[in-house]
N, C-alpha and C positions, 0 to 999 in steps of 0.2 A: 829246532832244539830237540835233543834226544829225550824221550820220556824216561822217567826214573821210576821203575816199578819193581817191587819185591813181592815174592810169594809169602803167604802167611797161613798158619794153621790155627784155627780157633776151636777151643774146647766147648762142646755143647752137649750136655747130657751124656749119652753113651757113645756119641760119635763126634767126629770133627767136621768143622765147616772149612771149605777151601776159600781162600780170599786172596785178593791182590791189594797191596798197599801202593797207592799212587802218591809219590813224594814230590815236594817242591823241587824245581830245577836246581836251586842252590842249596839243597838239603845238607844239613850239618848235624851229625849225631849229637853234638854237644849243645845244641839249642833245643828249645821246646816250641811246639807248634800247636795251633788249634787243629782239631780233627773233625772230620765229617764222615758219618756212616752212610754209604750209598746203597739203597735197597732196589733190587731189580724188579721188573714187571712180572706178572703172572706168566709162567711158561718160558721165562727168559733165563739169562745167566750173567755172570759177572763180566764177561767179555763183550756184552752188548751195551745198550745205551747207558746203563748205570755206571759202567766202568769206562768204556772207550769214548764216551761223549762227556757226560757230566763229571765223572771222576777225574778224567784227564784235565778238563777245563778248570776245575776248582783246585786241583793240585798246582797248576800254574800260578794260581793266585796266592799260594803260600800255605795251603792246607795239607795235612796228611789225610788222604781220603782212602777209606777201606771199602772196596766193592767185593761182595762175597756171594757165593752160591747158597741158596736156601737149603734147609734140611730136606732130604729126600730128592734133591735136584742137583743138576750139574755135577761138579766134582766133589760135592759134599757127601757126607755119610747119611745113613738112615735108610732103613728098608721097611716095607717094600718101596719101590721107586715111584716117581711121578705122583707124589701126594702134594696137594695144594691145601694146606690146613692153616687157617689164619692164626690159630693159637700158637702153632710152632713158628709161623712167619714173624709174629710179634716177639716171641721169646728169643728168636734168633738175633734180633737187634740188640737185646740186652747182653747176650753172650758175646757179641762182637764188641760191645763197649767194655765188657769185662777184659777182653784182650787188649783193647786200646789203652786202658788205664794202667796196664803193666809196662807199657813201653816208655822208656825214660825220656824220649823226645816228644811225647804227647802231653799237653797240658790238660789234666783231667777235669779242670773247671771250665774248659772251653770246647765242649763236644756238641756238635750239631748232627742233624740227620737230614737226608734228602731221599726222596723216593720217586720212581716213575711208574705210572699206570697203577696197578694194584699195589706196587711198592710205595706209592705216595700215600695211600690210605693206611697201609701198615705203619709207615713212618709216623703219621699223625696219631694213630692209636697207641703206638709205643711211647710217644712223648707224653701221653696222659698219665702214665703210671711209672715210667722210669725218669725220675727227676734229674738224672745226670745229663739228660738232653736239654740243652739251653736254647736251641732254635730249631725249627722244623720247616723244611721246604717240600712242597708237593708239586710235581710236574705232571700235568694231565692225570691226576690221581683218580682212581676208580675204587669205590667201595665194593669189594668183591662179594661181601655178604649180601648186599642189596642186589647185585647182579645175579647171584645164585638164587636168591629168594624169588626173583622175577624172571627175566628172560631165560637164564640158563637152566631153570627148572620148568620151563614152559608155562610160567605163571600159575603153576599148581604145585606149590612146595610140599604139601602133604602127600600127594601122589608120588612125587620124586623121592621123598623120605621113605615111603613104603617100598619103592623099587630098590632103593639103596640098601635097606634092611634085608630084603630078600636076597640081593646079590651078595652081600657080606656073609650071610649065613651059608649060601652056596659055596663061596670061596673057602670059608672055614672048614667045609666038609670035603674040599678037594677040587672044586670046580676051577676052570681057568679064569684068571682075572679079566675083568672087562676094562679095557683102556679106551677112553673117549678122546678123540682128536678135536681140538678147538677149531682147526682150520682145514681148508682143502689142501691137497698135495702141492699145488703150485697155482700161479695166476691163471694159467691156461685152463686148468680144471675148474677153477672158480667161474671163469667165463662160460665154459661149457655147461655148467650147472645153472647158469642164469643168475648168479649171485651179483648183486650190485650195491648192497649196503656198504656205506663208506668205511666204517671201522673194520668190517670183515674183509673187504677187498684190500684195504691198505695194510692190514695186519698180515695178510697173505703175501703181499708184495715185500714187506719187511722181513718176515720170518722164513719165507720159503724161496728167497732168492739170495744172490750174493750180496745184496744191499745190507742185510743184517744177519743172515744165517750163520750160526756158530755151532760147533759140535756139542757144547753143553746146553744149548737151548732146546727144550723139548715141549712143544705146545700141545700137551696131552695131560690127561688126569686119570687117576685110578678111581673109577666110578664108585666103588664100594666105600671109599674114604671121604666122600663129599658131604656127609651129613652135617658136620660141624660148620662148614661154610654156609649152608642154608640157614642155620640158626644164629649166625654171627652178624654183628653190625659194627663197622669200623668207627662210627661216630657216636656210639653209645656214651652218654654222660659228657659229651663235649662241652655243654653249657657250664659244667662245674669243674671239669678236670683239664680241659685243653686251655691252659693259661700261658704256655710258652709262646714267644713271638712266632708268627706264622706267615709264610709267604706261599700263596696258592697260585699256580700258573695253569691256565687252560687255553685251548683254542676255541674260537667262536663258531666252528663248523661242527655241530653236534653229531654224534653217531650213536649207534645202538648200545655201545658199552657204557655210555652215560657219564663221561668225565666232566663235561660242561655242567651238567646238572649237579653232580656230586661236588664240584668245586664251588659253585655258588651256595650250595647248602652248607658246607662246612665253614665257609667264610662267614655266613650269617650266624651260625650256631656257636662258633668258637668263643670261649670266654676270654681269649687273648686280648689284652689291651693294645698290643701292637700287632696288627695284622694287615696284610696287603693282598688284594686280588689283582692279578695280572691277566688280562685277556689279550691273547695274540690274535689280532683280527685277520681273518682270511685264512686261518690255518686250522688243521685238523689234529686229532689225537696223535696219529703216527707221524705227522710232520714234526711234532715236538720231540720225537725220539732222536732224530739225526739230521734234519734238514737245516742248513746253515742259518737262514733268516729267522725262523721261529725259535731255534735254539739260542740265537743271539739275543732275541727279545727276552727270553727266559733268563739268560745269564746276566743281562744288563740290570735286572732287578735282583736276582739271587746273590750276585757278588757283593753289592753294597749291603744287602740284607744280612749276610753272614758277617761281613766286616763290622757292622754295627753291633751285632749281638754275640759274636765270639771274640 
């Protein structure tokens, strides 16, 4: 069956967000549909797992799904480029909902959100404060603030913040921007460097090969703009504000990025009266991006979850 996809432009602050609307196969402009916002991983884009896997699958189930590029990333606006700022990532979700509720074929009272990797934690955080979101799904969600506070800052966040401050001042005075790459250039380079950690090597296999590589995906970050991430926590006040129905999907092969750990934590802390933890046994973080069996496990729970709550 041919996919039904339309391009969309979302207004966000001083720039636009580029988006794809994945529409149901039998789409009819004169009907109204429940809608789902699909939030991409860190360093990813709308053409990767958020759109071509989960967006596509949920559209086939009768949802209008909007997958978009985050501010400063992909085909969306915002300069300088390659900024991963949680405050913008969360506000992007609300801007996308602003667009959805203007569409005559979207039921504004039946809007959900789904996110993959860092997008999962952003989706969770957005649902705490944007009450237009009626149900939230997280697939191998990672709390980027926790990751930046720990491993990505060498477990020395204060030293990292000092270095970021120094670099930002230097760039304000004309120095060249420092761009940090999250991953090796390709799997062969990872092997040559002796890298074996499961999340790092599988991320390289996904993002640096034809398996998942897309022009809009840029697994890099502007170092001088990372301070906000170190001080941010996706799960702050979850015990009081995270009341929407929640479905958390993780694999049980834990890796350094911490999705398994974060999934169990938010499931425990969420105030949601209706919440579900799905553990895909025998699968890893990046298996849940695009591998048929773990994706099927995720969708077998997410599809009835959204059907119930949207």
